PDB file of N, CA, C and O in Angstrom:
ATOM      1  N   MET A   1     -12.956  24.238 -16.929  1.00  0.00           N
ATOM      2  CA  MET A   1     -13.241  23.985 -15.241  1.00  0.00           C
ATOM      3  C   MET A   1     -11.930  23.249 -14.910  1.00  0.00           C
ATOM      4  O   MET A   1     -11.408  22.408 -15.641  1.00  0.00           O
ATOM      5  N   VAL A   2     -11.429  23.696 -13.636  1.00  0.00           N
ATOM      6  CA  VAL A   2     -10.667  22.888 -12.950  1.00  0.00           C
ATOM      7  C   VAL A   2     -10.865  22.210 -11.935  1.00  0.00           C
ATOM      8  O   VAL A   2     -11.536  22.912 -11.179  1.00  0.00           O
ATOM      9  N   ILE A   3     -10.623  21.034 -11.382  1.00  0.00           N
ATOM     10  CA  ILE A   3     -10.906  20.371 -10.143  1.00  0.00           C
ATOM     11  C   ILE A   3      -9.928  19.953  -9.614  1.00  0.00           C
ATOM     12  O   ILE A   3      -9.005  19.279 -10.072  1.00  0.00           O
ATOM     13  N   ASP A   4     -10.144  20.421  -8.441  1.00  0.00           N
ATOM     14  CA  ASP A   4      -8.861  20.536  -7.332  1.00  0.00           C
ATOM     15  C   ASP A   4      -9.215  18.664  -6.849  1.00  0.00           C
ATOM     16  O   ASP A   4     -10.303  18.287  -6.413  1.00  0.00           O
ATOM     17  N   LEU A   5      -8.222  17.916  -7.033  1.00  0.00           N
ATOM     18  CA  LEU A   5      -8.126  16.470  -6.326  1.00  0.00           C
ATOM     19  C   LEU A   5      -7.544  16.167  -5.169  1.00  0.00           C
ATOM     20  O   LEU A   5      -7.747  15.080  -4.627  1.00  0.00           O
ATOM     21  N   GLY A   6      -6.589  17.285  -4.548  1.00  0.00           N
ATOM     22  CA  GLY A   6      -6.184  17.235  -3.650  1.00  0.00           C
ATOM     23  C   GLY A   6      -6.682  16.328  -2.264  1.00  0.00           C
ATOM     24  O   GLY A   6      -6.135  15.446  -1.601  1.00  0.00           O
ATOM     25  N   PRO A   7      -8.135  17.089  -2.185  1.00  0.00           N
ATOM     26  CA  PRO A   7      -8.617  16.691  -0.801  1.00  0.00           C
ATOM     27  C   PRO A   7      -9.331  15.459  -1.251  1.00  0.00           C
ATOM     28  O   PRO A   7      -9.373  14.652  -0.323  1.00  0.00           O
ATOM     29  N   ALA A   8      -9.880  15.041  -2.284  1.00  0.00           N
ATOM     30  CA  ALA A   8     -10.092  13.631  -2.331  1.00  0.00           C
ATOM     31  C   ALA A   8      -9.036  12.616  -2.533  1.00  0.00           C
ATOM     32  O   ALA A   8      -9.179  11.405  -2.357  1.00  0.00           O
ATOM     33  N   LEU A   9      -7.879  13.272  -2.948  1.00  0.00           N
ATOM     34  CA  LEU A   9      -6.685  12.118  -3.081  1.00  0.00           C
ATOM     35  C   LEU A   9      -5.931  12.170  -1.485  1.00  0.00           C
ATOM     36  O   LEU A   9      -5.103  11.300  -1.210  1.00  0.00           O
ATOM     37  N   LYS A  10      -6.206  13.015  -0.691  1.00  0.00           N
ATOM     38  CA  LYS A  10      -5.414  12.880   0.903  1.00  0.00           C
ATOM     39  C   LYS A  10      -5.413  11.524   1.468  1.00  0.00           C
ATOM     40  O   LYS A  10      -4.431  10.903   1.875  1.00  0.00           O
ATOM     41  N   PRO A  11      -6.763  11.105   1.436  1.00  0.00           N
ATOM     42  CA  PRO A  11      -6.984   9.693   2.489  1.00  0.00           C
ATOM     43  C   PRO A  11      -6.020   8.821   1.791  1.00  0.00           C
ATOM     44  O   PRO A  11      -5.132   8.339   2.495  1.00  0.00           O
ATOM     45  N   LEU A  12      -6.035   8.509   0.446  1.00  0.00           N
ATOM     46  CA  LEU A  12      -5.315   7.575  -0.277  1.00  0.00           C
ATOM     47  C   LEU A  12      -3.778   7.773  -0.368  1.00  0.00           C
ATOM     48  O   LEU A  12      -3.034   6.839  -0.669  1.00  0.00           O
ATOM     49  N   VAL A  13      -3.306   9.096  -0.080  1.00  0.00           N
ATOM     50  CA  VAL A  13      -2.167   9.199  -0.037  1.00  0.00           C
ATOM     51  C   VAL A  13      -1.677   8.899   1.383  1.00  0.00           C
ATOM     52  O   VAL A  13      -0.521   8.513   1.556  1.00  0.00           O
ATOM     53  N   SER A  14      -2.665   9.092   2.569  1.00  0.00           N
ATOM     54  CA  SER A  14      -2.312   8.703   3.724  1.00  0.00           C
ATOM     55  C   SER A  14      -2.069   7.070   3.968  1.00  0.00           C
ATOM     56  O   SER A  14      -1.261   6.577   4.756  1.00  0.00           O
ATOM     57  N   ARG A  15      -2.870   6.454   3.194  1.00  0.00           N
ATOM     58  CA  ARG A  15      -2.997   4.905   3.169  1.00  0.00           C
ATOM     59  C   ARG A  15      -1.786   4.545   2.440  1.00  0.00           C
ATOM     60  O   ARG A  15      -0.998   3.816   3.043  1.00  0.00           O
ATOM     61  N   LEU A  16      -1.397   5.029   0.903  1.00  0.00           N
ATOM     62  CA  LEU A  16      -0.294   4.614   0.558  1.00  0.00           C
ATOM     63  C   LEU A  16       1.050   4.664   1.632  1.00  0.00           C
ATOM     64  O   LEU A  16       1.872   3.789   1.906  1.00  0.00           O
ATOM     65  N   LYS A  17       0.913   5.997   2.090  1.00  0.00           N
ATOM     66  CA  LYS A  17       2.278   5.853   2.794  1.00  0.00           C
ATOM     67  C   LYS A  17       2.299   4.938   4.251  1.00  0.00           C
ATOM     68  O   LYS A  17       3.302   4.602   4.881  1.00  0.00           O
ATOM     69  N   ALA A  18       1.123   4.700   4.520  1.00  0.00           N
ATOM     70  CA  ALA A  18       1.292   3.752   5.798  1.00  0.00           C
ATOM     71  C   ALA A  18       1.652   2.173   5.076  1.00  0.00           C
ATOM     72  O   ALA A  18       2.176   1.238   5.682  1.00  0.00           O
ATOM     73  N   LEU A  19       1.299   2.169   3.893  1.00  0.00           N
ATOM     74  CA  LEU A  19       1.912   0.737   3.150  1.00  0.00           C
ATOM     75  C   LEU A  19       3.104   1.081   2.897  1.00  0.00           C
ATOM     76  O   LEU A  19       3.828   0.157   3.270  1.00  0.00           O
ATOM     77  N   GLU A  20       3.616   1.784   2.529  1.00  0.00           N
ATOM     78  CA  GLU A  20       5.050   1.912   2.010  1.00  0.00           C
ATOM     79  C   GLU A  20       5.845   1.659   3.455  1.00  0.00           C
ATOM     80  O   GLU A  20       6.864   0.968   3.421  1.00  0.00           O
ATOM     81  N   ASP A  21       5.451   2.136   4.547  1.00  0.00           N
ATOM     82  CA  ASP A  21       6.098   1.995   6.046  1.00  0.00           C
ATOM     83  C   ASP A  21       6.160   0.566   6.307  1.00  0.00           C
ATOM     84  O   ASP A  21       7.211   0.028   6.655  1.00  0.00           O
ATOM     85  N   LEU A  22       5.108  -0.044   6.155  1.00  0.00           N
ATOM     86  CA  LEU A  22       4.661  -1.520   6.441  1.00  0.00           C
ATOM     87  C   LEU A  22       5.961  -2.339   5.549  1.00  0.00           C
ATOM     88  O   LEU A  22       6.747  -3.150   6.038  1.00  0.00           O
ATOM     89  N   VAL A  23       5.927  -1.922   4.291  1.00  0.00           N
ATOM     90  CA  VAL A  23       6.726  -2.657   3.325  1.00  0.00           C
ATOM     91  C   VAL A  23       8.222  -2.680   4.165  1.00  0.00           C
ATOM     92  O   VAL A  23       8.860  -3.670   4.522  1.00  0.00           O
ATOM     93  N   ALA A  24       8.562  -1.171   4.358  1.00  0.00           N
ATOM     94  CA  ALA A  24      10.014  -1.117   4.224  1.00  0.00           C
ATOM     95  C   ALA A  24      10.267  -1.504   5.742  1.00  0.00           C
ATOM     96  O   ALA A  24      11.420  -1.798   6.057  1.00  0.00           O
ATOM     97  N   ALA A  25       9.358  -1.522   6.617  1.00  0.00           N
ATOM     98  CA  ALA A  25       9.573  -2.571   8.161  1.00  0.00           C
ATOM     99  C   ALA A  25      10.044  -3.914   7.706  1.00  0.00           C
ATOM    100  O   ALA A  25      11.190  -4.346   7.836  1.00  0.00           O
ATOM    101  N   GLN A  26       8.623  -4.766   6.940  1.00  0.00           N
ATOM    102  CA  GLN A  26       8.788  -6.025   6.464  1.00  0.00           C
ATOM    103  C   GLN A  26      10.212  -6.281   5.945  1.00  0.00           C
ATOM    104  O   GLN A  26      10.949  -7.074   6.530  1.00  0.00           O
ATOM    105  N   ALA A  27      10.618  -5.579   4.797  1.00  0.00           N
ATOM    106  CA  ALA A  27      11.798  -5.674   4.494  1.00  0.00           C
ATOM    107  C   ALA A  27      13.000  -5.941   5.112  1.00  0.00           C
ATOM    108  O   ALA A  27      13.875  -6.619   4.572  1.00  0.00           O
ATOM    109  N   ASP A  28      13.138  -5.270   6.620  1.00  0.00           N
ATOM    110  CA  ASP A  28      14.221  -4.686   7.083  1.00  0.00           C
ATOM    111  C   ASP A  28      14.370  -6.331   8.109  1.00  0.00           C
ATOM    112  O   ASP A  28      15.384  -6.949   8.433  1.00  0.00           O
ATOM    113  N   GLU A  29      12.646  -6.673   8.434  1.00  0.00           N
ATOM    114  CA  GLU A  29      12.600  -7.955   9.123  1.00  0.00           C
ATOM    115  C   GLU A  29      12.946  -9.181   8.461  1.00  0.00           C
ATOM    116  O   GLU A  29      13.292 -10.169   9.108  1.00  0.00           O
ATOM    117  N   ILE A  30      12.860  -9.172   6.979  1.00  0.00           N
ATOM    118  CA  ILE A  30      13.629 -10.229   6.475  1.00  0.00           C
ATOM    119  C   ILE A  30      14.968 -10.215   6.022  1.00  0.00           C
ATOM    120  O   ILE A  30      15.541 -11.245   5.669  1.00  0.00           O
ATOM    121  N   THR A  31      15.583  -8.910   6.015  1.00  0.00           N
ATOM    122  CA  THR A  31      16.956  -8.722   5.743  1.00  0.00           C
ATOM    123  C   THR A  31      17.518  -9.418   7.282  1.00  0.00           C
ATOM    124  O   THR A  31      18.416 -10.259   7.309  1.00  0.00           O
ATOM    125  N   GLU A  32      16.946  -8.999   8.301  1.00  0.00           N
ATOM    126  CA  GLU A  32      17.241  -9.492   9.768  1.00  0.00           C
ATOM    127  C   GLU A  32      17.163 -11.284   9.952  1.00  0.00           C
ATOM    128  O   GLU A  32      17.943 -12.002  10.578  1.00  0.00           O
ATOM    129  N   LEU A  33      15.948 -11.672   9.176  1.00  0.00           N
ATOM    130  CA  LEU A  33      16.043 -13.252   9.287  1.00  0.00           C
ATOM    131  C   LEU A  33      17.052 -13.743   8.450  1.00  0.00           C
ATOM    132  O   LEU A  33      17.795 -14.668   8.779  1.00  0.00           O
ATOM    133  N   LYS A  34      17.097 -13.230   7.520  1.00  0.00           N
ATOM    134  CA  LYS A  34      18.411 -14.105   6.256  1.00  0.00           C
ATOM    135  C   LYS A  34      19.747 -14.125   7.061  1.00  0.00           C
ATOM    136  O   LYS A  34      20.537 -15.058   6.923  1.00  0.00           O
ATOM    137  N   LYS A  35      20.003 -13.008   7.965  1.00  0.00           N
ATOM    138  CA  LYS A  35      21.111 -13.100   9.148  1.00  0.00           C
ATOM    139  C   LYS A  35      21.628 -14.338   9.810  1.00  0.00           C
ATOM    140  O   LYS A  35      22.752 -14.793  10.021  1.00  0.00           O
ATOM    141  N   ARG A  36      20.439 -14.710  10.054  1.00  0.00           N
ATOM    142  CA  ARG A  36      20.285 -15.775  11.331  1.00  0.00           C
ATOM    143  C   ARG A  36      20.884 -17.127  10.585  1.00  0.00           C
ATOM    144  O   ARG A  36      20.485 -17.361   9.444  1.00  0.00           O
ATOM    145  N   PRO A  37      21.613 -17.812  11.065  1.00  0.00           N
ATOM    146  CA  PRO A  37      22.233 -19.159  10.698  1.00  0.00           C
ATOM    147  C   PRO A  37      21.086 -19.844  10.520  1.00  0.00           C
ATOM    148  O   PRO A  37      20.058 -19.887  11.195  1.00  0.00           O
ATOM    149  N   THR A  38      21.473 -20.482   9.310  1.00  0.00           N
ATOM    150  CA  THR A  38      20.635 -21.712   8.704  1.00  0.00           C
ATOM    151  C   THR A  38      20.317 -23.174   9.484  1.00  0.00           C
ATOM    152  O   THR A  38      21.263 -23.510  10.196  1.00  0.00           O
ATOM    153  N   ALA A  39      19.697 -23.685   9.490  1.00  0.00           N
ATOM    154  CA  ALA A  39      19.471 -25.195  10.388  1.00  0.00           C
ATOM    155  C   ALA A  39      20.003 -25.948   9.307  1.00  0.00           C
ATOM    156  O   ALA A  39      20.075 -25.652   8.115  1.00  0.00           O
ATOM    157  N   SER A  40      20.541 -27.471  10.210  1.00  0.00           N
ATOM    158  CA  SER A  40      20.981 -28.280   9.155  1.00  0.00           C
ATOM    159  C   SER A  40      19.897 -28.917   8.496  1.00  0.00           C
ATOM    160  O   SER A  40      18.685 -28.837   8.697  1.00  0.00           O
ATOM    161  N   PRO A  41      20.654 -29.655   7.554  1.00  0.00           N
ATOM    162  CA  PRO A  41      19.690 -30.245   6.531  1.00  0.00           C
ATOM    163  C   PRO A  41      18.725 -31.359   7.277  1.00  0.00           C
ATOM    164  O   PRO A  41      19.247 -32.018   8.176  1.00  0.00           O
ATOM    165  N   ALA A  42      17.581 -31.558   7.002  1.00  0.00           N
ATOM    166  CA  ALA A  42      16.667 -32.424   7.618  1.00  0.00           C
ATOM    167  C   ALA A  42      17.152 -34.021   7.274  1.00  0.00           C
ATOM    168  O   ALA A  42      17.627 -34.308   6.175  1.00  0.00           O
ATOM    169  N   PRO A  43      16.970 -35.015   8.358  1.00  0.00           N
ATOM    170  CA  PRO A  43      17.573 -36.096   8.091  1.00  0.00           C
ATOM    171  C   PRO A  43      16.552 -36.660   7.181  1.00  0.00           C
ATOM    172  O   PRO A  43      15.407 -36.218   7.084  1.00  0.00           O
ATOM    173  N   ALA A  44      17.152 -37.909   6.355  1.00  0.00           N
ATOM    174  CA  ALA A  44      16.139 -38.493   5.344  1.00  0.00           C
ATOM    175  C   ALA A  44      14.863 -38.965   5.809  1.00  0.00           C
ATOM    176  O   ALA A  44      14.761 -39.501   6.912  1.00  0.00           O
ATOM    177  N   ALA A  45      13.771 -38.784   4.953  1.00  0.00           N
ATOM    178  CA  ALA A  45      12.599 -39.138   5.216  1.00  0.00           C
ATOM    179  C   ALA A  45      12.405 -40.383   6.237  1.00  0.00           C
ATOM    180  O   ALA A  45      12.941 -41.469   6.015  1.00  0.00           O
ATOM    181  N   GLY A  46      11.520 -40.114   7.479  1.00  0.00           N
ATOM    182  CA  GLY A  46      11.484 -41.327   8.304  1.00  0.00           C
ATOM    183  C   GLY A  46      12.494 -41.648   9.565  1.00  0.00           C
ATOM    184  O   GLY A  46      12.270 -42.272  10.602  1.00  0.00           O
ATOM    185  N   ALA A  47      13.862 -40.898   9.029  1.00  0.00           N
ATOM    186  CA  ALA A  47      15.029 -41.173   9.646  1.00  0.00           C
ATOM    187  C   ALA A  47      15.019 -40.064  11.197  1.00  0.00           C
ATOM    188  O   ALA A  47      14.143 -39.199  11.200  1.00  0.00           O
ATOM    189  N   PHE A  48      15.756 -40.113  12.153  1.00  0.00           N
ATOM    190  CA  PHE A  48      15.749 -39.501  13.242  1.00  0.00           C
ATOM    191  C   PHE A  48      17.142 -39.611  13.811  1.00  0.00           C
ATOM    192  O   PHE A  48      17.748 -40.590  14.246  1.00  0.00           O
ATOM    193  N   PRO A  49      17.481 -38.357  13.692  1.00  0.00           N
ATOM    194  CA  PRO A  49      18.959 -38.149  14.314  1.00  0.00           C
ATOM    195  C   PRO A  49      19.398 -38.827  15.554  1.00  0.00           C
ATOM    196  O   PRO A  49      18.492 -38.929  16.381  1.00  0.00           O
ATOM    197  N   LYS A  50      20.549 -39.321  15.911  1.00  0.00           N
ATOM    198  CA  LYS A  50      21.097 -39.836  16.854  1.00  0.00           C
ATOM    199  C   LYS A  50      20.908 -38.636  18.036  1.00  0.00           C
ATOM    200  O   LYS A  50      20.304 -38.772  19.101  1.00  0.00           O
ATOM    201  N   LYS A  51      21.531 -37.538  17.590  1.00  0.00           N
ATOM    202  CA  LYS A  51      21.822 -36.553  18.694  1.00  0.00           C
ATOM    203  C   LYS A  51      20.849 -35.034  18.129  1.00  0.00           C
ATOM    204  O   LYS A  51      20.702 -34.721  16.947  1.00  0.00           O
ATOM    205  N   ILE A  52      20.414 -34.444  19.057  1.00  0.00           N
ATOM    206  CA  ILE A  52      19.813 -33.076  18.726  1.00  0.00           C
ATOM    207  C   ILE A  52      20.422 -31.978  19.611  1.00  0.00           C
ATOM    208  O   ILE A  52      21.137 -32.279  20.566  1.00  0.00           O
ATOM    209  N   ALA A  53      20.182 -30.897  19.342  1.00  0.00           N
ATOM    210  CA  ALA A  53      20.421 -29.663  20.181  1.00  0.00           C
ATOM    211  C   ALA A  53      19.121 -28.672  19.797  1.00  0.00           C
ATOM    212  O   ALA A  53      18.500 -28.405  18.768  1.00  0.00           O
ATOM    213  N   LEU A  54      19.068 -28.330  21.032  1.00  0.00           N
ATOM    214  CA  LEU A  54      17.876 -27.324  21.074  1.00  0.00           C
ATOM    215  C   LEU A  54      18.095 -25.738  21.047  1.00  0.00           C
ATOM    216  O   LEU A  54      18.453 -25.222  22.106  1.00  0.00           O
ATOM    217  N   LYS A  55      17.925 -24.988  20.016  1.00  0.00           N
ATOM    218  CA  LYS A  55      18.181 -23.500  19.835  1.00  0.00           C
ATOM    219  C   LYS A  55      17.062 -22.903  19.851  1.00  0.00           C
ATOM    220  O   LYS A  55      16.226 -23.298  19.038  1.00  0.00           O
ATOM    221  N   THR A  56      16.770 -21.993  20.596  1.00  0.00           N
ATOM    222  CA  THR A  56      16.056 -20.473  20.833  1.00  0.00           C
ATOM    223  C   THR A  56      15.720 -19.807  19.602  1.00  0.00           C
ATOM    224  O   THR A  56      16.467 -19.826  18.623  1.00  0.00           O
ATOM    225  N   ASP A  57      14.863 -19.353  19.625  1.00  0.00           N
ATOM    226  CA  ASP A  57      14.338 -18.375  18.463  1.00  0.00           C
ATOM    227  C   ASP A  57      15.530 -17.210  18.175  1.00  0.00           C
ATOM    228  O   ASP A  57      15.888 -16.717  17.105  1.00  0.00           O
ATOM    229  N   HIS A  58      16.048 -16.941  19.688  1.00  0.00           N
ATOM    230  CA  HIS A  58      17.238 -15.425  19.513  1.00  0.00           C
ATOM    231  C   HIS A  58      18.565 -16.206  19.267  1.00  0.00           C
ATOM    232  O   HIS A  58      19.518 -15.427  19.293  1.00  0.00           O
ATOM    233  N   GLY A  59      18.961 -17.620  19.015  1.00  0.00           N
ATOM    234  CA  GLY A  59      19.912 -18.109  18.395  1.00  0.00           C
ATOM    235  C   GLY A  59      20.910 -18.713  19.336  1.00  0.00           C
ATOM    236  O   GLY A  59      22.016 -19.123  18.983  1.00  0.00           O
ATOM    237  N   THR A  60      20.365 -18.744  20.759  1.00  0.00           N
ATOM    238  CA  THR A  60      21.060 -19.542  21.790  1.00  0.00           C
ATOM    239  C   THR A  60      20.914 -20.842  21.879  1.00  0.00           C
ATOM    240  O   THR A  60      19.990 -21.370  21.260  1.00  0.00           O
ATOM    241  N   TYR A  61      21.711 -21.541  22.589  1.00  0.00           N
ATOM    242  CA  TYR A  61      21.562 -23.190  22.584  1.00  0.00           C
ATOM    243  C   TYR A  61      21.130 -23.409  24.141  1.00  0.00           C
ATOM    244  O   TYR A  61      21.457 -22.680  25.078  1.00  0.00           O
ATOM    245  N   LEU A  62      20.220 -24.728  24.209  1.00  0.00           N
ATOM    246  CA  LEU A  62      19.905 -24.704  25.711  1.00  0.00           C
ATOM    247  C   LEU A  62      21.084 -25.481  26.103  1.00  0.00           C
ATOM    248  O   LEU A  62      21.799 -26.099  25.314  1.00  0.00           O
ATOM    249  N   THR A  63      21.253 -25.407  27.450  1.00  0.00           N
ATOM    250  CA  THR A  63      22.459 -25.912  28.000  1.00  0.00           C
ATOM    251  C   THR A  63      21.748 -26.737  29.035  1.00  0.00           C
ATOM    252  O   THR A  63      20.895 -26.167  29.715  1.00  0.00           O
ATOM    253  N   ALA A  64      22.025 -28.154  29.256  1.00  0.00           N
ATOM    254  CA  ALA A  64      21.704 -28.907  30.594  1.00  0.00           C
ATOM    255  C   ALA A  64      22.959 -28.678  31.676  1.00  0.00           C
ATOM    256  O   ALA A  64      24.033 -29.272  31.589  1.00  0.00           O
ATOM    257  N   GLU A  65      22.671 -27.849  32.559  1.00  0.00           N
ATOM    258  CA  GLU A  65      23.702 -27.890  33.506  1.00  0.00           C
ATOM    259  C   GLU A  65      23.997 -29.116  34.697  1.00  0.00           C
ATOM    260  O   GLU A  65      22.969 -29.670  35.084  1.00  0.00           O
ATOM    261  N   PRO A  66      24.987 -29.483  35.171  1.00  0.00           N
ATOM    262  CA  PRO A  66      25.083 -30.441  35.917  1.00  0.00           C
ATOM    263  C   PRO A  66      24.486 -30.149  37.146  1.00  0.00           C
ATOM    264  O   PRO A  66      24.385 -31.210  37.763  1.00  0.00           O
ATOM    265  N   ASP A  67      24.065 -29.259  37.763  1.00  0.00           N
ATOM    266  CA  ASP A  67      22.893 -29.227  38.832  1.00  0.00           C
ATOM    267  C   ASP A  67      21.600 -29.216  38.171  1.00  0.00           C
ATOM    268  O   ASP A  67      20.834 -28.502  38.817  1.00  0.00           O
ATOM    269  N   GLY A  68      21.065 -29.701  37.177  1.00  0.00           N
ATOM    270  CA  GLY A  68      19.981 -29.816  37.151  1.00  0.00           C
ATOM    271  C   GLY A  68      19.156 -28.511  35.957  1.00  0.00           C
ATOM    272  O   GLY A  68      18.283 -28.726  35.116  1.00  0.00           O
ATOM    273  N   ARG A  69      19.797 -27.276  36.290  1.00  0.00           N
ATOM    274  CA  ARG A  69      19.309 -26.196  35.743  1.00  0.00           C
ATOM    275  C   ARG A  69      19.454 -26.095  34.083  1.00  0.00           C
ATOM    276  O   ARG A  69      20.449 -26.459  33.457  1.00  0.00           O
ATOM    277  N   VAL A  70      18.251 -25.527  33.512  1.00  0.00           N
ATOM    278  CA  VAL A  70      18.572 -25.440  31.991  1.00  0.00           C
ATOM    279  C   VAL A  70      18.815 -23.971  31.740  1.00  0.00           C
ATOM    280  O   VAL A  70      18.085 -23.094  32.203  1.00  0.00           O
ATOM    281  N   THR A  71      19.925 -23.733  30.951  1.00  0.00           N
ATOM    282  CA  THR A  71      20.110 -22.528  30.718  1.00  0.00           C
ATOM    283  C   THR A  71      20.263 -22.184  29.089  1.00  0.00           C
ATOM    284  O   THR A  71      20.534 -23.147  28.371  1.00  0.00           O
ATOM    285  N   ASN A  72      20.131 -21.067  28.552  1.00  0.00           N
ATOM    286  CA  ASN A  72      20.610 -20.915  27.190  1.00  0.00           C
ATOM    287  C   ASN A  72      21.619 -19.889  27.041  1.00  0.00           C
ATOM    288  O   ASN A  72      21.265 -18.714  27.137  1.00  0.00           O
ATOM    289  N   ARG A  73      23.144 -20.253  26.762  1.00  0.00           N
ATOM    290  CA  ARG A  73      23.885 -18.979  26.886  1.00  0.00           C
ATOM    291  C   ARG A  73      25.039 -19.200  25.733  1.00  0.00           C
ATOM    292  O   ARG A  73      25.955 -18.382  25.651  1.00  0.00           O
ATOM    293  N   GLU A  74      24.983 -20.088  25.033  1.00  0.00           N
ATOM    294  CA  GLU A  74      25.856 -20.390  23.902  1.00  0.00           C
ATOM    295  C   GLU A  74      25.189 -20.211  22.256  1.00  0.00           C
ATOM    296  O   GLU A  74      24.058 -20.521  21.884  1.00  0.00           O
ATOM    297  N   ASP A  75      26.175 -19.680  21.548  1.00  0.00           N
ATOM    298  CA  ASP A  75      25.714 -19.387  20.247  1.00  0.00           C
ATOM    299  C   ASP A  75      25.890 -20.491  19.215  1.00  0.00           C
ATOM    300  O   ASP A  75      25.317 -20.573  18.128  1.00  0.00           O
ATOM    301  N   HIS A  76      26.922 -21.459  19.823  1.00  0.00           N
ATOM    302  CA  HIS A  76      26.896 -22.832  18.926  1.00  0.00           C
ATOM    303  C   HIS A  76      26.803 -23.736  19.745  1.00  0.00           C
ATOM    304  O   HIS A  76      26.948 -23.617  20.962  1.00  0.00           O
ATOM    305  N   ALA A  77      26.482 -24.993  18.979  1.00  0.00           N
ATOM    306  CA  ALA A  77      26.093 -26.126  19.852  1.00  0.00           C
ATOM    307  C   ALA A  77      27.539 -26.771  20.043  1.00  0.00           C
ATOM    308  O   ALA A  77      28.085 -27.291  19.070  1.00  0.00           O
ATOM    309  N   ALA A  78      28.146 -26.742  21.252  1.00  0.00           N
ATOM    310  CA  ALA A  78      28.736 -27.543  21.989  1.00  0.00           C
ATOM    311  C   ALA A  78      28.536 -29.136  22.529  1.00  0.00           C
ATOM    312  O   ALA A  78      27.404 -29.612  22.607  1.00  0.00           O
ATOM    313  N   SER A  79      29.600 -29.823  22.852  1.00  0.00           N
ATOM    314  CA  SER A  79      29.185 -31.090  23.448  1.00  0.00           C
ATOM    315  C   SER A  79      28.044 -30.976  24.508  1.00  0.00           C
ATOM    316  O   SER A  79      27.094 -31.746  24.373  1.00  0.00           O
ATOM    317  N   TRP A  80      28.041 -30.068  25.577  1.00  0.00           N
ATOM    318  CA  TRP A  80      27.167 -29.761  26.582  1.00  0.00           C
ATOM    319  C   TRP A  80      25.787 -29.285  26.159  1.00  0.00           C
ATOM    320  O   TRP A  80      24.910 -29.192  27.018  1.00  0.00           O
ATOM    321  N   GLN A  81      25.475 -28.903  24.586  1.00  0.00           N
ATOM    322  CA  GLN A  81      24.276 -28.484  24.079  1.00  0.00           C
ATOM    323  C   GLN A  81      23.580 -29.669  23.443  1.00  0.00           C
ATOM    324  O   GLN A  81      22.377 -29.549  23.211  1.00  0.00           O
ATOM    325  N   THR A  82      24.223 -30.847  23.119  1.00  0.00           N
ATOM    326  CA  THR A  82      24.151 -31.857  22.319  1.00  0.00           C
ATOM    327  C   THR A  82      23.266 -32.864  23.147  1.00  0.00           C
ATOM    328  O   THR A  82      23.846 -33.270  24.154  1.00  0.00           O
ATOM    329  N   LEU A  83      22.266 -33.256  22.996  1.00  0.00           N
ATOM    330  CA  LEU A  83      21.523 -34.289  23.658  1.00  0.00           C
ATOM    331  C   LEU A  83      21.461 -35.722  22.759  1.00  0.00           C
ATOM    332  O   LEU A  83      21.391 -35.662  21.531  1.00  0.00           O
ATOM    333  N   LYS A  84      21.494 -37.022  23.480  1.00  0.00           N
ATOM    334  CA  LYS A  84      21.538 -37.956  22.779  1.00  0.00           C
ATOM    335  C   LYS A  84      20.110 -38.305  22.853  1.00  0.00           C
ATOM    336  O   LYS A  84      19.579 -38.056  23.935  1.00  0.00           O
ATOM    337  N   VAL A  85      19.373 -38.826  21.938  1.00  0.00           N
ATOM    338  CA  VAL A  85      17.878 -39.379  21.669  1.00  0.00           C
ATOM    339  C   VAL A  85      17.942 -40.745  21.982  1.00  0.00           C
ATOM    340  O   VAL A  85      18.651 -41.563  21.394  1.00  0.00           O
ATOM    341  N   GLU A  86      17.081 -41.009  23.054  1.00  0.00           N
ATOM    342  CA  GLU A  86      16.853 -42.544  23.362  1.00  0.00           C
ATOM    343  C   GLU A  86      15.501 -42.740  23.079  1.00  0.00           C
ATOM    344  O   GLU A  86      14.681 -41.841  23.270  1.00  0.00           O
ATOM    345  N   ALA A  87      15.049 -44.371  22.427  1.00  0.00           N
ATOM    346  CA  ALA A  87      13.818 -44.347  22.443  1.00  0.00           C
ATOM    347  C   ALA A  87      13.105 -45.056  23.876  1.00  0.00           C
ATOM    348  O   ALA A  87      13.736 -45.977  24.395  1.00  0.00           O
ATOM    349  N   VAL A  88      11.987 -44.686  24.410  1.00  0.00           N
ATOM    350  CA  VAL A  88      11.819 -44.890  25.782  1.00  0.00           C
ATOM    351  C   VAL A  88      10.191 -45.491  25.238  1.00  0.00           C
ATOM    352  O   VAL A  88       9.365 -44.868  24.571  1.00  0.00           O
ATOM    353  N   ASP A  89      10.090 -46.911  25.787  1.00  0.00           N
ATOM    354  CA  ASP A  89       8.924 -47.733  25.428  1.00  0.00           C
ATOM    355  C   ASP A  89       8.141 -48.051  26.589  1.00  0.00           C
ATOM    356  O   ASP A  89       7.123 -48.734  26.480  1.00  0.00           O
TER     357      ASP A  89
END
């Protein structure tokens, strides 16, 4: 007696294909994330940097324009993207 498992396995094959597609998409996302520049090392525990730069998720830095506008147009932190941190009591 020969049992045809094809119809019984068809839903499992579909689910396996969907999982393979998901894993492939995640691998692509991981590759793209690894291409992003890495952050500077964190300051020592309890210390806060004297200057900071605000970077968006898509890799550009916020710029405080002289007229008061804020833009994000540069892919590197230049002097106009660097902000001095001041304690306000």
